C-alpha positions in Angstrom: 62.7 13.5 154.6 65.8 14.2 152.4 68.7 16.0 154.1 69.6 19.6 153.0 72.7 19.6 150.8 74.0 22.9 152.1 73.8 21.8 155.7 75.5 18.5 154.9 78.3 20.4 153.1 78.7 22.7 156.1 78.8 19.7 158.4 81.4 18.0 156.3 83.5 21.1 156.2 83.3 21.5 159.9 84.2 17.9 160.4 87.2 18.3 158.0 88.4 21.3 160.0 88.1 19.4 163.3 89.9 16.5 161.7 92.8 18.8 160.6 93.0 20.2 164.2 93.1 16.7 165.6 95.8 15.7 163.2 97.8 18.8 163.7 97.2 19.4 167.4 100.9 19.3 168.3 101.8 22.6 166.5 98.4 24.1 167.6 99.0 23.2 171.3 102.6 24.2 171.1 101.7 27.7 169.7 98.9 28.1 172.3 101.2 27.3 175.2 104.4 28.8 173.9 103.1 32.2 172.8 101.6 33.1 176.3 104.6 31.6 178.0 107.1 33.7 176.0 104.9 36.8 176.4 104.8 36.3 180.2 108.6 36.0 180.3 108.9 39.1 178.1 106.5 41.1 180.3 108.3 40.0 183.5 111.5 41.6 182.0 109.8 45.0 181.3 109.8 47.9 183.8 106.3 49.0 184.6 105.3 52.5 183.4 102.5 54.7 184.9 100.4 57.2 183.1 98.9 60.1 184.9 96.2 62.3 183.3 94.7 65.7 183.9 92.3 67.9 182.0 92.3 71.6 180.9 89.4 73.7 179.6 90.3 76.1 176.8 87.7 78.9 176.6 88.8 82.1 175.0 86.1 84.4 176.5 85.7 87.7 174.6 84.7 91.0 176.3 81.4 92.7 175.3 81.4 95.7 173.1 82.3 98.9 175.0 83.2 96.8 178.0 86.8 95.8 178.5 87.1 94.2 175.0 90.2 92.0 174.8 93.1 93.2 172.6 94.1 89.5 171.9 91.2 88.7 169.6 91.1 85.2 168.1 88.8 83.3 165.8 85.9 81.2 167.1 87.2 78.0 168.7 87.3 75.1 166.2 88.9 71.7 166.0 91.9 73.2 164.3 92.4 75.7 167.2 92.1 72.9 169.8 94.7 70.8 167.9 97.0 73.9 167.7 96.6 74.5 171.5 97.5 70.8 172.1 100.7 71.3 170.1 101.5 74.5 172.0 101.1 72.6 175.3 103.6 70.0 173.9 106.0 72.8 172.8 109.6 73.0 173.8 109.0 76.0 176.1 106.6 74.1 178.3 108.7 70.9 178.1 111.8 72.8 179.2 110.0 74.2 182.2 108.7 70.8 183.2 112.2 69.3 182.8 113.8 72.1 184.9 111.2 71.9 187.7 111.5 68.2 188.1 115.3 68.0 187.3 114.7 65.3 184.7 118.2 65.9 183.3 119.4 63.8 186.2 116.9 61.0 185.6 118.3 58.1 183.6 114.8 57.3 182.4 114.8 60.4 180.3 118.5 61.2 179.9 120.1 58.4 177.8 123.6 59.6 178.7 123.0 58.4 182.3 122.1 54.9 181.4 124.7 52.1 181.3 126.0 51.6 177.8 126.0 48.1 176.4 129.3 46.6 175.6 129.0 47.1 171.8 128.3 50.7 172.3 131.3 51.2 174.6 133.5 49.5 172.0 132.1 51.7 169.2 132.6 54.9 171.3 136.1 53.9 172.1 136.9 53.3 168.4 135.4 56.6 167.4 137.2 58.4 170.2 140.5 56.8 169.2 140.2 57.7 165.5 139.2 61.4 166.0 141.3 64.0 167.7 139.6 66.2 170.2 137.8 69.1 168.6 139.0 72.6 169.2 137.2 74.9 171.6 134.2 76.7 169.9 133.2 80.1 171.1 129.4 80.6 171.2 126.4 78.2 171.4 127.3 74.5 171.1 125.2 71.4 170.5 124.2 69.6 173.7 123.1 66.1 172.8 122.3 65.1 176.3 119.9 68.1 176.8 118.3 67.6 173.4 117.8 63.9 174.0 116.2 64.6 177.4 113.8 67.2 176.1 112.8 64.8 173.2 112.2 62.0 175.7 110.1 64.2 177.9 108.1 65.5 174.9 107.5 61.9 173.8 106.2 61.0 177.2 103.8 64.0 177.3 100.6 63.4 175.3 97.9 66.1 174.8 94.6 65.0 173.2 91.7 67.3 172.4 88.5 65.7 173.5 86.2 65.5 170.6 83.2 67.9 170.3 84.5 69.9 173.4 86.9 72.5 174.5 88.7 70.1 176.8 92.4 69.1 176.5 93.4 65.8 178.1 97.1 65.9 179.3 98.9 62.6 180.0 102.4 61.8 181.0 104.0 58.3 181.2 106.9 57.5 183.5 108.2 54.7 185.7 107.4 56.6 188.9 103.7 57.4 189.4 104.4 60.4 191.5 106.7 61.8 188.8 104.0 61.2 186.1 101.4 63.1 188.1 103.8 66.0 188.9 104.8 66.3 185.2 101.2 66.6 184.1 100.5 69.3 186.8 103.6 71.2 186.0 102.9 71.1 182.3 99.4 72.5 182.8 100.6 75.1 185.2 103.3 76.2 182.8 100.9 76.4 179.9 98.3 78.5 181.8 101.0 80.9 183.2 102.5 81.2 179.7 99.1 82.1 178.3 98.5 84.7 181.1 102.0 86.1 180.7 101.5 86.4 176.9 98.2 88.2 177.3 99.5 90.6 180.0 102.7 91.3 178.0 100.6 92.0 174.9 98.3 94.4 176.9 101.3 96.2 178.4 103.0 96.5 175.0 99.7 97.8 173.4 99.3 100.3 176.3 102.8 101.7 175.8 102.3 102.0 172.1 99.0 103.7 172.6 100.4 106.2 175.1 103.2 107.1 172.8 100.8 107.4 169.9 98.6 109.7 172.0 101.5 112.0 172.7 102.3 112.2 169.0 98.6 112.9 168.1 98.4 115.7 170.7 101.4 117.4 169.1 99.9 117.0 165.7 96.5 118.5 166.8 98.2 121.5 168.4 100.3 122.0 165.3 97.3 121.8 163.0 95.2 124.2 165.1 98.1 126.8 165.1 98.5 126.5 161.4 94.8 127.0 160.8 94.7 130.1 163.0 97.7 131.6 161.2 96.2 131.0 157.8 92.9 132.6 158.8 94.7 135.6 160.1 96.9 135.9 157.0 93.9 135.7 154.6 91.3 137.5 156.6 89.0 134.5 156.8 86.4 134.9 159.5 84.0 132.1 160.3 80.4 132.8 161.2 78.1 131.0 163.5 77.1 128.3 161.0 79.4 129.2 158.0 81.8 131.9 156.8 80.7 135.5 156.8 80.7 135.8 153.0 78.4 132.9 152.8 76.0 134.3 155.3 76.0 137.7 153.6 75.3 136.2 150.2 72.5 134.2 151.6 71.0 137.4 153.2 71.4 139.5 150.0 69.9 136.7 147.9 66.8 136.6 150.2 66.5 140.4 150.1 66.9 140.5 146.4 64.2 137.9 146.0 61.8 139.9 148.2 62.7 143.2 146.3 62.0 141.6 142.9 58.7 140.3 144.2 57.8 143.8 145.4 58.8 145.2 142.0 56.6 142.7 140.2 53.7 143.6 142.4 54.2 147.3 141.8 54.4 146.8 138.0 51.2 144.8 138.2 49.5 147.7 140.0 50.8 150.1 137.4 49.3 148.0 134.6 46.1 147.8 136.4 46.0 151.5 137.1 46.7 152.3 133.5 43.9 150.1 132.4 46.1 147.6 130.6 45.0 144.8 132.9 41.3 145.4 132.6 38.6 147.3 134.5 38.4 144.8 137.3 42.1 145.0 138.0 42.0 148.8 137.8 39.1 148.8 140.2 41.1 146.6 142.5 44.1 148.9 142.3 42.1 152.3 142.5 38.9 151.8 144.6 37.8 155.4 144.2 37.3 154.9 140.5 34.7 152.3 141.0 31.8 154.7 141.9 32.7 157.0 139.1 32.6 154.1 136.7 29.2 153.2 138.0 27.9 156.7 137.5 29.5 156.8 134.0 27.7 153.6 133.1 24.4 155.0 134.5 24.7 158.3 132.5 25.7 156.4 129.4 22.6 154.2 129.7 20.3 157.2 130.3 21.8 159.0 127.3 21.2 156.0 125.1 17.6 155.8 126.3 17.0 159.5 125.8 18.4 159.5 122.3 15.9 156.9 121.4 13.0 159.0 122.6 14.3 162.6 122.3 16.4 164.5 119.9 20.1 165.2 120.4 19.5 168.8 121.2 16.9 168.1 123.8 17.8 169.9 127.1 17.7 166.6 129.1 20.0 165.1 126.5 22.4 167.9 126.7 22.3 167.9 130.6 23.0 164.2 130.7 25.8 164.6 128.2 27.3 167.3 130.5 27.1 165.0 133.6 28.6 162.2 131.6 31.5 164.4 130.5 32.2 165.6 134.1 32.2 162.0 135.2 34.7 161.1 132.5 36.9 164.0 133.6 36.7 162.8 137.2 37.7 159.2 136.3 40.6 160.4 134.2 41.9 162.6 137.0 41.6 159.8 139.6 43.4 157.3 137.3 46.1 159.8 136.6 46.6 160.3 140.3 46.8 156.5 141.0 49.2 155.8 138.0 51.5 158.6 139.1 51.7 157.1 142.6 52.2 153.6 141.3 55.0 154.7 138.9 56.8 156.2 141.9 56.6 152.9 143.7 57.8 151.0 140.6 60.8 153.3 140.3 61.7 152.9 144.0 61.4 149.1 143.8 63.6 149.0 140.6 66.3 151.1 142.3 66.2 148.7 145.3 66.5 145.6 143.1 69.5 147.1 141.3 71.1 148.1 144.5 70.7 144.6 146.0 71.9 142.9 142.7 75.0 145.1 142.8 75.6 144.2 146.5 75.1 140.5 145.7 77.5 140.6 142.8 80.1 142.2 145.0 79.5 139.6 147.7 79.8 136.8 145.3 83.0 138.2 143.9 84.4 138.4 147.4 83.2 134.8 148.1 85.0 133.5 145.0 88.2 135.2 146.1 87.8 133.7 149.6 86.9 130.2 148.2 90.3 129.9 146.6 91.9 130.7 150.0 89.5 128.3 151.7 90.7 125.2 149.9 94.0 124.8 151.8 92.1 125.8 154.9 89.6 123.0 154.4 92.4 120.5 153.9 94.1 121.6 157.1 90.8 121.4 158.9 90.1 117.9 157.7 93.6 116.8 158.8 93.1 118.4 162.2 89.7 116.7 162.6 91.1 113.3 161.7 93.9 113.8 164.2 91.3 114.7 166.9 89.2 111.6 166.1 92.2 109.3 166.2 93.4 110.9 169.4 90.0 110.4 171.0 90.0 106.7 169.9 93.5 106.2 171.3 92.6 107.8 174.6 89.6 105.4 174.9 91.8 102.4 174.1 94.2 103.5 176.8 91.3 103.6 179.3 90.2 100.1 178.2 93.7 98.5 178.4 94.2 100.1 181.8 91.1 98.4 183.1 91.8 95.1 181.3 95.4 94.8 182.6 93.9 94.6 186.1 91.4 91.8 185.4 93.0 89.9 182.5 92.6 86.1 182.9 94.2 83.1 180.9 92.2 81.4 178.2 92.6 78.0 179.8 92.3 76.7 183.3 92.6 73.3 185.0 89.5 71.2 185.3 91.2 68.4 187.3 94.8 67.9 188.4 96.6 64.6 187.8 96.7 62.1 190.6 99.4 59.4 191.0 98.0 56.3 189.2 97.6 53.1 191.2 98.1 50.7 188.3 100.7 50.7 185.6 99.6 51.6 182.1 102.4 49.6 180.6 102.7 46.7 180.3 99.0 45.7 180.4 99.6 42.2 181.5 96.0 41.0 181.3 95.4 42.4 177.9 98.7 41.3 176.6 98.3 37.8 177.9 94.8 37.6 176.4 96.2 38.9 173.1 99.1 36.3 173.4 96.6 33.5 173.9 94.5 34.8 171.0 97.6 35.1 168.8 98.8 31.7 169.9 95.4 30.2 168.9 95.4 32.0 165.6 99.1 31.3 164.9 98.6 27.7 165.9 95.6 27.4 163.5 97.8 29.0 160.8 100.6 26.6 161.5 98.2 23.6 161.5 96.7 24.8 158.2 100.2 25.5 156.6 101.4 22.1 158.0 98.4 20.5 156.5 99.0 22.2 153.1 102.8 21.4 153.3 102.1 17.7 154.0 102.2 16.3 150.5 102.1 12.6 151.6 99.2 10.1 151.7 97.4 10.2 155.0 94.3 8.1 154.3 92.5 6.0 151.7 90.7 9.1 150.5 94.1 10.6 149.5 94.8 7.5 147.5 91.4 7.7 145.7 91.6 11.5 145.1 95.2 11.8 144.1 96.0 8.5 142.4 92.5 7.7 141.2 92.9 4.2 142.5 90.8 2.2 145.0 92.5 1.8 148.4 92.3 -1.9 149.0 93.8 -1.9 152.5 95.4 0.1 155.3 98.2 -2.1 156.5 99.0 -1.2 160.1 102.4 -1.1 161.7 103.1 -4.1 163.9 104.8 -3.1 167.1 107.8 -5.0 168.4 106.1 -6.1 171.6 103.5 -7.8 169.4 106.1 -9.6 167.3 108.1 -11.1 170.1 110.1 -13.9 168.4 108.0 -13.9 165.2 109.2 -12.2 162.0 106.8 -9.7 160.4 106.2 -11.9 157.3 104.9 -14.7 159.4 102.9 -12.5 161.8 99.6 -12.5 159.9 99.7 -16.3 159.6 100.5 -16.7 163.3 98.0 -14.0 164.4 95.1 -14.5 162.0 92.8 -12.4 164.2 95.0 -9.4 164.3 94.3 -6.1 162.6 97.3 -6.7 160.4 95.9 -10.0 159.1 92.4 -8.5 158.7 93.8 -5.8 156.3 95.7 -8.4 154.4 92.4 -10.3 154.0 90.8 -7.1 152.8 93.6 -6.8 150.3 93.1 -10.3 149.1 89.4 -9.7 148.8 89.9 -6.6 146.8 92.1 -8.6 144.3 89.7 -11.5 144.1 86.7 -9.3 143.6 88.3 -7.7 140.5 86.3 -8.5 137.4 89.1 -10.3 135.6 90.1 -12.4 138.6 93.9 -11.8 138.3 96.1 -14.8 139.1 99.5 -13.1 138.6 99.8 -10.0 140.8 102.9 -7.8 140.8 103.4 -5.9 144.0 105.5 -2.8 143.7 106.1 0.7 145.1 107.6 4.0 144.1 110.5 3.9 146.5 112.4 1.4 148.7 111.2 0.7 152.2 107.6 1.1 151.3 106.7 -2.3 152.8 106.0 -4.1 149.5 108.2 -7.2 150.3 106.6 -7.6 153.7 103.1 -7.3 152.3 104.0 -9.8 149.5 105.2 -12.5 151.8 102.7 -11.9 154.6 99.8 -11.9 152.0 101.2 -15.1 150.5 101.5 -16.9 153.8 98.0 -15.8 155.0 96.4 -16.8 151.7 98.2 -20.1 151.8 97.1 -20.7 155.3 93.5 -20.2 154.1 93.9 -23.1 151.7 94.9 -21.4 148.4 97.8 -22.4 146.3 100.1 -19.5 146.5 103.6 -18.8 145.2 105.8 -15.7 145.9 108.4 -14.9 143.2 111.2 -12.5 144.2 111.8 -10.5 141.0 114.2 -8.0 142.6 117.2 -9.5 140.7 119.5 -6.6 141.5 119.2 -7.1 145.3 118.6 -10.9 145.8 117.5 -12.0 149.2 119.1 -14.3 150.2 121.9 -14.4 147.6 123.1 -18.0 148.4 119.8 -19.8 147.4 119.2 -20.7 143.8 116.1 -19.1 142.3 114.6 -17.2 139.4 117.9 -16.1 137.8 119.2 -19.7 137.9 116.0 -21.0 136.3 115.9 -18.3 133.5 119.6 -19.0 132.8 118.7 -22.7 132.7 121.1 -23.6 135.4 118.3 -25.2 137.5 114.9 -26.7 137.0 111.6 -25.4 138.3 111.4 -27.8 141.1 114.9 -26.9 142.3 114.1 -23.2 142.5 110.7 -23.5 144.3 110.7 -23.7 148.1 108.0 -24.4 150.6 107.0 -22.8 153.8 106.5 -25.6 156.2 104.0 -23.7 158.4 101.6 -22.4 155.8 102.5 -24.4 152.7 103.3 -21.3 150.7 105.6 -21.8 147.8 108.3 -19.2 147.1 110.9 -18.7 144.5 113.9 -16.6 145.6 115.8 -14.4 143.3 118.9 -16.5 143.1 122.3 -15.3 142.0 122.7 -11.6 141.1 122.9 -10.9 137.4 123.8 -7.7 135.6 121.5 -8.5 132.7 118.4 -8.4 134.9 116.3 -6.5 132.3 117.2 -9.0 129.6 116.2 -12.0 131.7 112.8 -10.4 132.7 112.0 -9.6 129.1 113.0 -13.0 127.8 110.5 -15.6 126.7 111.6 -17.8 129.6 110.0 -15.3 132.0 106.7 -15.4 130.0 106.7 -19.1 130.0 107.5 -19.3 133.7 104.5 -17.1 134.5 102.2 -19.2 132.3 103.4 -22.3 134.1 102.9 -20.8 137.5 99.4 -19.5 136.5 98.4 -23.0 135.7 99.9 -24.5 138.9 98.8 -21.9 141.5 95.7 -20.0 142.4 97.7 -16.8 143.2 101.2 -15.8 141.9 102.7 -12.8 143.8 105.6 -11.1 142.2 107.8 -9.0 144.5 109.3 -6.3 142.3 111.9 -3.5 142.8 110.8 0.1 143.2 109.1 1.4 140.1 110.4 5.0 140.3 114.1 4.3 139.6 114.3 0.6 138.5 113.0 -0.4 135.1 112.7 -4.0 136.1 109.5 -3.2 138.1 107.8 -1.9 135.0 108.7 -4.9 132.9 107.4 -7.3 135.6 104.2 -5.3 136.1 103.6 -5.3 132.4 103.7 -9.2 132.4 101.4 -9.6 135.4 97.6 -9.8 135.2 97.4 -7.0 137.8 99.6 -4.7 139.8 99.2 -3.6 143.4 100.8 -0.2 144.2 102.1 0.1 147.8 102.3 3.6 149.3 103.8 4.3 152.7 101.5 6.2 155.1 102.7 9.8 155.7 106.0 9.1 154.0 105.6 8.8 150.2 105.4 12.1 148.4 102.4 12.5 146.2 104.3 13.7 143.2 106.7 10.8 143.4 103.8 8.3 143.6 102.0 10.0 140.7 105.2 9.8 138.6 105.8 6.2 139.4 102.2 5.4 138.6 102.6 7.1 135.2 105.6 5.0 134.5 103.7 1.9 135.3 100.8 2.9 133.1 103.3 3.7 130.3 104.6 0.1 130.6 100.9 -1.1 130.1 100.7 -2.3 133.7 97.2 -3.0 134.9 97.3 -1.2 138.3 94.1 -2.3 140.0 94.6 -0.7 143.4 96.8 0.6 146.1 97.6 -0.3 149.7 98.5 2.2 152.3 101.3 0.6 154.3 102.9 1.1 157.8 100.0 3.0 159.2 100.3 4.1 162.8 97.1 2.9 164.3 96.9 5.4 167.2 97.8 8.4 165.2 95.5 7.5 162.3 92.7 6.9 164.8 92.9 10.5 166.0 93.2 11.9 162.4 89.5 12.1 161.9 89.5 10.4 158.5 86.6 8.1 157.7 88.8 5.0 157.2 90.3 5.4 160.7 87.1 3.8 161.9 88.6 0.3 161.2 91.0 0.9 164.1 88.5 2.1 166.6 88.5 0.4 170.0 84.9 -0.5 169.5 86.1 -3.3 167.2 88.5 -4.6 169.8 86.5 -7.8 170.2 87.2 -8.8 166.7 91.0 -8.5 166.8 93.6 -10.4 168.8 97.2 -9.2 168.7 
């Protein structure tokens, strides 16, 4: 089953992080140990401070309506009010009372003037005092720095915090003495509560005094207004009735009588019309009941007469008798109607006289009322003013009664829930928390140092760095040979003497890497970017080990500017044709390796290396030897190395482990490539086996103790 790529990448990243920590464990461990240690030393030098806490309940209870309602009315309690009360509790008046009660002016913890001054402050004070003359005496208030500094220190130590979503204030005070801290909290709460009660009582007394004074003023105003109204009434003859003025009552009465009189007149005129027959027979009968029988008889006689005339003649005795009766009946009706009309006309005349009399009286009353109304306007204004003064006086008297009752039972808006107790443990410094924080900071800072150290390390630490940065195969990791392993053997001969050592094994890996190259190079130039990279040691040690394995090997020292040793004839002498090839080639008796020293020093080293003689020499050595190793000078600063590398079949680039800078190696490699050198690989030299084994790199596996059976130092 194929492995998940994401989990593999995560595992690789985790392994890389662990590898970095293994490589950089020194700064990590140093930070982890040093940070808590320094923190512990710093904490041991600090004076412990104790914090005592108490709580207050702020509840501005209002009185019910008509029942001792408080004069000090406030808005409903909100978060803003709680914050404001917290600032009031931390105000200078409360702070000053706490300072005076506990005599904190004499406490060096809060009064900086009582603390011993450091030497630099004493010198500065002496210089300032010497430069300035004493100030003249000032009359009046003066600045007191000691007092102000003490109050500021006490205020900084007092912390008031409103508890969220409640009416509770938490009061805390921090000091070096736990008893002092608790006492300061209790004194602060007591001063705050008493200040509130005093403010409310003072406000009530002030309001009561003002109300009493206002009541006296209003009484005088009411008396003055009443006297003025009485004088005005007397002067203008204004008399007030039960419900209104007399004129108003008379006009109302006359108006009612006039209305009744007019109604009676109308009734009388109606009776007159009925009696006169202008309103009809029915109305007349209703007005004069005695006419009704006569009208009936008249109708009977009229009907009989009409019936007789139809049967008898006009002169018939019955007809004449009936006409006589009808005429007497008509005379009776006329007499009765005349009598009723005469009586009704008398009633009408009487009613008209009464209406006229009442109308005249009403007009006179209205005229008087108009005259009195003009005089009533100022009187009404005076009455309104007097009534307003009476109402205001009544309100003030009620308020005086309320304040008198309230002053006896007034309570503060805040009271203590719990008093502060002396704390048993210091609030500062919190050793456990600070030490835990120091350990955490040490770990984080150590990780940061390890990471920054890893980023700042621009050297080559493994074969992977060679492959990733230089884009070259890393053919070998040449370890450092310790002095106790060398004993009396030189490093160049160590591999040949100790063929089972790790040093010899890496040289064999280097030879295998060169031999496995597709072109099978015979002439190999070994160079480095800087001096002391180990290229010369690798050249001679590789040559001896290869020769001991049966190959024909020759090592040519091409470092003409620094010949080693300078007394032997060698390459320079051959190129200058001062010696033959056989004369300049020497043999190593133990391994059979041939080597050609540099010979005499020559200033024209570049010309000799670029000459045709050098090319012919290399062709001759290629034919006579299986491997020709050219020891060149550093490629970064010496041009000779580039010339020799360009003549060789292949070039081996040596990089010193954790010493050669990456940008220097890249620049030297670019110079070699510009000289058309065939750089086939690189070797990481002078590798510390123990350090590299703990680095976590993959190629450190070659030094693992599990392979100890394969190596013999």
